[in-house]
C-alpha positions in Angstrom: 35.3 -67.5 16.6 33.7 -70.2 15.8 33.2 -69.6 12.6 37.0 -69.9 12.3 37.7 -72.9 13.9 35.0 -74.4 11.4 36.8 -72.7 8.7 40.3 -74.0 10.0 38.9 -77.7 10.3 37.9 -77.7 6.9 41.0 -76.3 5.9 42.8 -79.2 7.2 40.3 -81.7 5.8 41.3 -81.3 2.8 44.6 -80.7 2.9 44.7 -84.1 4.5 42.8 -85.8 1.3 44.8 -84.0 -0.8 48.2 -85.0 0.7 46.7 -88.9 1.1 47.6 -90.7 -1.6 45.3 -93.5 -3.8 44.8 -97.0 -1.9 47.6 -99.5 -3.0 47.3 -101.7 -5.7 45.3 -104.9 -4.5 46.9 -107.9 -4.3 45.7 -110.3 -6.8 45.2 -113.7 -5.4 48.4 -116.3 -6.6 48.7 -118.7 -9.0 48.5 -118.6 -12.8 48.7 -120.7 -16.2 50.7 -118.7 -19.0 50.0 -121.3 -22.2 52.0 -122.2 -25.5 54.7 -119.7 -24.3 58.6 -119.3 -25.3 60.3 -119.8 -22.1 64.0 -117.7 -22.2 66.7 -118.1 -19.7 69.2 -115.4 -21.1 72.7 -116.5 -21.9 71.0 -120.8 -21.0 68.2 -121.2 -22.8 65.4 -121.5 -24.7 62.2 -123.4 -25.5 59.1 -122.5 -27.3 56.0 -124.0 -27.0 55.0 -124.7 -23.5 53.0 -124.3 -20.9 54.1 -123.5 -17.5 51.6 -123.4 -14.7 51.9 -121.1 -11.0 50.5 -122.2 -8.0 51.5 -120.6 -4.8 54.5 -118.8 -4.7 56.4 -121.2 -7.0 56.3 -122.4 -10.4 54.4 -125.8 -10.7 54.8 -127.1 -13.6 55.8 -126.5 -17.2 54.7 -128.8 -20.1 54.5 -129.2 -24.0 52.0 -127.3 -25.6 49.7 -127.0 -28.5 50.1 -124.0 -30.3 47.0 -121.8 -30.2 44.9 -121.0 -27.6 42.8 -118.6 -26.4 44.8 -117.9 -23.2 45.6 -114.3 -23.2 49.7 -114.7 -22.8 49.4 -116.8 -25.7 52.6 -116.7 -28.2 54.4 -114.1 -25.8 58.1 -114.1 -24.3 58.7 -116.0 -20.6 62.4 -114.3 -18.3 63.1 -114.2 -15.4 61.9 -110.7 -13.7 64.8 -108.2 -13.2 67.0 -107.5 -10.7 68.3 -104.2 -9.4 71.0 -104.4 -6.7 70.7 -100.3 -5.8 67.8 -98.9 -5.1 66.9 -96.5 -2.6 63.8 -95.8 -1.0 62.5 -92.1 0.1 61.9 -90.9 3.8 58.3 -91.7 4.5 57.8 -88.1 5.4 55.6 -87.7 2.5 52.3 -90.2 2.1 52.3 -92.7 -0.1 56.3 -92.1 -2.2 57.5 -95.6 -0.1 54.2 -97.2 -2.1 55.0 -95.1 -5.5 58.1 -96.5 -5.6 57.4 -100.1 -4.9 55.1 -99.8 -7.3 57.4 -98.1 -10.0 59.9 -100.9 -9.8 57.1 -103.7 -10.0 55.5 -101.6 -13.2 59.4 -102.0 -14.4 59.0 -105.7 -14.5 62.4 -105.5 -11.2 61.2 -108.5 -9.4 63.8 -108.0 -6.5 65.7 -105.5 -5.3 69.1 -104.2 -3.1 67.9 -101.8 -1.1 71.5 -100.6 -0.6 71.3 -97.8 2.6 68.6 -96.0 4.9 70.3 -92.1 4.3 67.5 -91.4 7.3 66.8 -94.5 8.9 63.2 -94.3 8.0 63.1 -95.4 4.5 64.2 -99.5 4.4 61.8 -100.8 6.9 58.2 -99.7 5.7 59.2 -100.4 2.0 60.7 -104.2 3.4 57.8 -104.9 5.9 55.0 -103.0 3.3 56.0 -105.7 1.4 56.8 -109.0 3.2 53.4 -108.2 4.6 51.1 -107.5 1.3 50.3 -104.0 2.4 51.6 -103.0 -0.8 53.0 -105.4 -4.0 56.6 -104.6 -4.9 60.0 -106.3 -5.1 60.9 -109.2 -3.3 63.4 -106.6 -0.9 66.8 -107.6 0.5 67.9 -104.5 2.9 71.4 -103.2 4.0 69.4 -100.7 6.6 72.0 -98.2 8.3 75.4 -97.1 6.9 79.0 -98.7 8.1 80.8 -95.2 8.2 84.0 -93.4 9.7 84.2 -90.1 11.3 82.5 -87.3 10.2 79.7 -90.2 8.8 78.2 -88.3 5.2 74.5 -89.9 6.1 72.3 -89.7 9.8 71.3 -93.1 9.5 74.9 -94.3 9.7 76.3 -96.8 12.7 80.0 -95.0 13.0 83.0 -97.3 13.6 86.4 -95.2 14.1 88.1 -99.0 14.8 87.4 -102.2 14.4 85.8 -103.2 17.9 83.2 -100.4 17.0 83.2 -102.4 13.3 82.1 -105.6 14.6 79.5 -104.1 16.8 78.1 -101.8 14.3 78.2 -105.5 12.1 76.4 -107.0 15.0 73.1 -104.4 15.1 73.0 -105.2 11.4 72.6 -108.2 11.6 70.8 -108.5 14.9 68.0 -105.8 13.4 67.3 -108.7 10.7 69.0 -106.7 7.4 70.5 -108.9 4.1 74.0 -107.0 4.0 76.5 -104.6 5.1 76.6 -101.3 3.7 80.8 -100.0 3.7 80.5 -96.0 3.3 83.5 -93.5 2.5 85.0 -92.9 5.8 86.5 -96.6 7.0 90.2 -97.0 7.5 91.6 -100.0 5.8 92.2 -101.6 9.4 88.0 -101.3 10.6 87.4 -102.4 7.0 88.6 -105.6 7.4 86.9 -106.1 11.3 83.3 -105.4 9.4 84.0 -107.7 6.6 85.3 -110.1 8.9 82.4 -109.9 11.0 79.8 -109.4 8.1 81.1 -113.0 6.8 80.3 -114.3 10.0 77.3 -113.6 10.1 76.7 -114.5 6.8 76.1 -111.1 5.2 77.5 -110.0 1.8 80.0 -106.2 2.6 78.9 -103.7 -0.3 79.6 -100.6 -0.2 81.6 -97.7 -1.9 85.5 -98.7 -1.3 86.7 -96.2 1.3 88.9 -93.3 0.4 91.3 -94.2 2.4 91.7 -97.9 1.6 93.0 -98.9 -2.3 90.4 -100.7 -3.6 92.7 -104.2 -3.9 92.8 -103.7 0.0 88.9 -103.1 0.9 88.3 -106.4 -1.3 83.9 -105.6 -0.8 82.5 -108.3 -2.0 80.0 -105.9 -4.3 81.9 -102.5 -5.0 79.3 -99.8 -6.1 79.9 -97.4 -8.6 83.4 -98.1 -9.7 84.7 -96.6 -7.0 88.2 -97.1 -6.1 88.8 -98.5 -10.2 90.8 -95.5 -11.2 94.6 -94.5 -9.5 93.3 -92.1 -6.5 93.5 -89.0 -7.0 96.5 -87.2 -6.3 94.9 -84.3 -3.7 92.2 -86.3 -1.8 90.3 -83.7 -0.9 88.7 -83.6 -4.2 84.5 -84.3 -4.5 82.9 -86.0 -6.9 82.0 -85.2 -9.6 85.0 -83.3 -10.0 87.3 -86.6 -9.4 86.0 -88.2 -12.2 88.7 -87.1 -14.1 91.2 -89.2 -12.5 89.3 -92.2 -14.7 91.9 -90.5 -17.6 94.6 -91.9 -15.6 93.9 -95.5 -16.1 96.1 -98.0 -17.7 95.9 -101.3 -18.3 98.4 -102.2 -16.4 96.0 -100.8 -12.9 93.0 -102.6 -15.0 94.5 -105.8 -15.4 95.6 -106.1 -12.0 92.8 -104.8 -10.6 90.8 -107.6 -13.4 92.9 -110.8 -11.2 92.2 -109.0 -8.4 88.8 -108.9 -8.2 89.1 -113.0 -9.8 91.1 -114.0 -6.9 89.4 -112.3 -4.6 86.2 -112.6 -5.7 84.8 -108.9 -6.3 81.4 -108.4 -8.2 81.1 -104.8 -9.0 77.5 -102.9 -9.6 78.6 -99.9 -11.9 75.3 -98.0 -11.9 75.9 -96.2 -15.5 73.3 -94.8 -15.2 73.8 -92.4 -12.2 76.6 -90.7 -14.9 74.0 -90.4 -18.1 72.0 -88.7 -16.0 73.9 -86.3 -14.8 75.4 -85.7 -18.1 71.6 -85.6 -19.6 71.1 -82.7 -16.6 73.2 -80.5 -18.6 70.5 -79.1 -20.5 68.1 -79.0 -17.6 65.2 -78.1 -19.2 65.3 -81.2 -21.9 65.6 -83.6 -18.9 62.3 -82.6 -17.6 60.5 -82.9 -20.5 62.0 -86.7 -20.5 59.1 -89.2 -20.3 60.8 -91.1 -17.2 60.8 -87.8 -15.1 56.8 -87.7 -15.2 56.2 -90.8 -13.7 57.3 -89.1 -10.0 55.8 -86.2 -8.5 56.6 -82.5 -9.9 58.5 -81.7 -6.1 61.0 -84.2 -7.4 62.4 -82.8 -10.8 61.1 -79.1 -10.2 62.6 -79.1 -6.6 64.7 -81.6 -4.9 66.1 -83.1 -8.4 66.9 -79.3 -9.7 70.1 -77.8 -10.1 69.7 -74.5 -8.9 69.4 -75.4 -4.6 68.3 -79.3 -4.7 70.5 -82.1 -5.0 71.4 -82.4 -8.5 75.3 -81.4 -8.9 75.0 -80.1 -12.3 74.4 -76.6 -11.4 78.0 -76.7 -9.6 79.6 -77.9 -13.0 81.1 -76.1 -16.4 81.0 -76.8 -19.6 85.0 -78.2 -19.3 83.7 -80.4 -16.4 80.5 -81.6 -18.7 83.6 -82.7 -21.4 85.6 -84.7 -18.5 82.3 -86.2 -17.8 81.4 -87.5 -20.9 85.1 -88.6 -21.7 85.1 -90.8 -18.6 81.6 -92.1 -19.7 82.9 -94.3 -22.6 86.0 -94.8 -20.4 83.6 -96.1 -17.8 81.4 -98.2 -20.3 84.6 -100.0 -21.8 85.9 -101.3 -18.4 82.8 -102.2 -17.8 83.0 -104.9 -20.8 86.2 -105.5 -20.5 86.1 -106.9 -17.1 83.2 -108.4 -17.4 84.5 -110.1 -20.2 88.2 -111.0 -18.3 85.7 -113.2 -15.6 84.6 -110.6 -12.9 81.1 -110.8 -12.0 78.8 -107.1 -12.8 75.3 -106.9 -11.1 72.5 -104.4 -12.6 71.6 -101.5 -10.2 70.8 -97.7 -10.4 70.8 -95.6 -7.1 67.7 -94.7 -7.5 66.9 -91.7 -5.8 69.7 -89.8 -7.2 68.8 -86.6 -9.7 66.9 -87.8 -12.3 67.3 -91.9 -11.8 63.7 -93.2 -11.8 62.6 -96.1 -9.8 62.0 -98.9 -12.3 62.9 -97.2 -15.4 65.9 -96.3 -15.1 66.7 -100.7 -14.4 65.7 -100.1 -18.3 68.3 -97.2 -19.3 70.7 -99.1 -17.2 70.5 -102.2 -19.2 71.0 -100.0 -22.7 73.6 -98.3 -21.8 75.2 -101.6 -20.8 74.1 -102.5 -24.7 76.3 -99.0 -25.7 79.1 -101.0 -24.0 79.3 -103.8 -25.7 77.2 -106.1 -24.4 74.3 -107.6 -26.4 70.5 -107.1 -25.6 70.8 -111.1 -24.1 73.9 -110.5 -22.2 72.9 -107.7 -20.8 69.7 -109.1 -19.7 71.6 -112.1 -18.2 73.5 -109.9 -16.1 70.5 -108.8 -13.9 68.3 -112.2 -14.3 70.5 -114.3 -13.9 74.0 -113.1 -12.1 72.0 -110.0 -10.4 69.3 -112.2 -9.2 71.5 -115.1 -8.0 73.6 -113.3 -6.0 71.2 -112.6 -3.8 71.2 -116.3 -2.5 67.6 -117.4 -2.9 67.5 -121.0 -4.2 66.5 -121.3 -7.7 65.5 -117.6 -8.2 66.1 -116.5 -11.7 65.7 -119.5 -13.2 62.5 -120.9 -15.2 62.0 -124.4 -13.2 59.4 -126.1 -11.0 59.9 -125.5 -7.6 61.1 -122.4 -9.3 60.2 -119.1 -7.1 57.5 -117.3 -9.4 59.2 -114.4 -10.3 58.3 -114.3 -14.1 58.3 -111.6 -17.2 55.8 -111.4 -20.3 56.5 -109.4 -23.2 54.7 -109.7 -26.6 58.1 -109.4 -28.0 61.2 -111.1 -27.5 64.1 -108.8 -25.4 66.8 -111.2 -25.8 66.8 -109.4 -29.5 66.5 -106.0 -29.3 66.0 -103.7 -25.8 63.3 -102.0 -27.7 61.2 -105.0 -26.6 61.3 -103.9 -22.7 58.2 -101.5 -23.6 56.3 -104.7 -25.2 55.9 -106.2 -21.1 52.1 -107.3 -21.2 52.5 -109.2 -17.5 54.5 -109.2 -14.2 54.2 -112.4 -12.1 55.7 -111.1 -8.6 55.5 -114.1 -5.0 53.0 -116.2 -7.4 50.7 -113.4 -7.9 50.3 -111.8 -11.7 50.0 -108.4 -12.7 48.9 -108.2 -15.9 49.7 -104.6 -17.8 46.4 -103.6 -18.5 45.9 -103.5 -14.5 49.3 -101.9 -14.1 48.3 -99.4 -16.6 45.6 -98.7 -14.5 47.3 -97.9 -10.7 49.7 -96.2 -13.0 47.2 -93.3 -13.7 45.5 -93.2 -10.9 49.1 -92.6 -9.3 49.7 -89.9 -11.7 46.0 -88.1 -11.5 46.6 -87.9 -7.6 50.3 -86.5 -7.9 49.8 -84.0 -11.4 47.0 -82.3 -9.6 47.3 -78.7 -9.1 45.5 -78.8 -5.5 48.2 -81.4 -4.7 51.0 -79.3 -6.1 50.4 -75.8 -4.7 50.6 -77.7 -1.7 53.3 -80.0 -1.8 55.7 -78.3 -3.9 56.6 -75.4 -1.9 56.2 -77.6 0.9 59.0 -79.2 -0.3 61.0 -76.7 -1.3 60.8 -74.8 2.1 62.0 -78.0 3.5 64.8 -78.1 1.6 65.9 -75.1 1.6 65.9 -74.7 6.0 67.7 -78.0 5.9 70.4 -76.8 3.8 70.8 -73.8 5.6 70.0 -71.2 3.9 
């Protein structure tokens, strides 16, 4: 009996150690000097041979600099940090996933992010408190907290609003908990949504989210409409679900689009299209091919092989036929053209990714989103301006997205100029977040530690079957 107890304890110790993620990257001291760099505010200004000094968590000074010098970043390009206005953190069930997601955003130059809803109530608070309190590095995080939905709600962590009074109480709860935005969802009716909007604005909170199924886009008047929901004509069959209802995009005509553009400008409705979610769904038609993509290797195997698997996982690709993929490819081209047309007409557009959706990898997917903007007809500089300027400024922090003395020190340092080609995003040499400089070699070393841990055979032998069992139990089979 004693031997059995000893063996069980020993096994428990081994499992505990296997599951314990590497220690997060330590936060460096604040302060940095970047000598002889070119400062670029995409779409605004470019000035070379400058010395930028960071003190505390702000830019202290920008001065002329003589060319050359032995500063490790001399001759490089400095831009404000990227902003991702639609992210989700994973439930804090497994050790290290919150820290890993926060790190991957930072690793790819995202210094500001908006957490657009906490699915189960365990994800947002550990992320925002951990980053704010310096327990691990990550982007400046803004969080909507719970969803506000009708009945029945789709997600567990929802505040149900069946009428205007419940809508106002939901917003009051969100404000009292210290969240930064209100996330409206599919099941709200028009009258309740109007009350939610009014209450959100009374508390100084933006109303973002899905245009509800029963509310037209121009009536919903969300401050920031996500995923371009509501732009195509309403479906003839309201019971149709995504992605099959995307066929309605083929019915979008100029008259409707012009009306929506005019209403968006009048009511100051911004859009966060998250094009990358459709791109990832289309690419997952060939599951073997998407599994081999380098982005996917940044996360533990259980995401790509279990949670996002089209066969029994969350990916909708397993429910689609070849005709459905063909329809979605046609629609995707219409979506991209629509984003460009709305932007050119004066509608504010933001960058967001919807990370945690199948095959949307935190951080890396914002680079994909920017490239999709270029596919849609934007120049690299225009795409970057939408992220580092328009999206960052929308978060409401004074001078975020600006390079000037007194502005927040949220900076990206590139060896090559990304405003000329987005291929230069891969030349990221350093990230300054909250005044702390993270050189690329330090970030690479931490990434290697994470990958060695999550790719270890013993970790996967224990965790992957556990995740598979949990997912099957959740789905009831």
